C-alpha positions in Angstrom: 93.6 127.3 83.6 95.1 127.8 87.3 93.9 130.7 89.1 94.4 132.6 92.5 91.0 133.5 94.2 91.2 136.2 97.0 88.1 136.4 98.9 85.3 133.9 98.9 82.4 136.2 99.8 79.0 136.0 98.2 80.5 137.0 94.9 84.2 135.2 95.2 82.7 132.1 96.0 80.2 131.8 92.9 83.2 132.6 90.8 85.3 130.0 92.3 82.1 127.4 91.9 81.5 128.1 88.4 85.3 128.2 87.3 85.7 124.9 89.2 82.9 123.4 87.2 84.4 124.8 84.0 87.8 122.6 84.5 89.9 125.5 86.0 92.0 124.9 89.0 91.7 127.4 91.6 94.0 128.3 94.7 91.7 129.9 97.1 92.4 132.1 100.2 90.0 134.2 102.6 90.4 135.5 106.1 87.2 133.1 106.7 88.7 129.5 107.3 85.1 128.0 106.8 84.9 129.9 103.3 88.1 128.5 102.3 86.9 124.7 103.6 83.8 125.2 101.7 85.7 126.0 98.6 88.2 123.4 99.1 85.2 120.5 99.3 84.0 121.5 95.9 87.6 121.1 94.5 89.3 124.1 95.1 93.0 124.3 96.6 93.0 125.8 100.0 95.7 128.2 101.5 95.8 129.4 104.8 97.8 132.9 103.8 98.5 135.0 101.1 102.0 133.8 101.1 100.8 130.0 100.9 98.4 130.9 98.1 101.5 132.2 95.9 103.6 129.3 96.9 100.9 127.1 95.8 100.4 128.4 92.1 102.5 127.3 89.4 105.1 129.9 88.2 104.5 131.2 84.7 106.6 133.1 82.4 104.3 135.7 80.9 103.8 135.7 77.2 104.5 138.6 74.8 
């Protein structure tokens, strides 16, 4: 599953780590560039802004 994560504080960083370990693809954004780089080192796709994050997510057509 591909997800976007906004906010990599204590809870967001932990959720990111667990989702990456579960094999999910994450595009991450946080105001703190160090938090984004830390998540990228763990395998997440870094984004420099919210618009950048959205552009890095694949477009999906909703079901149902």
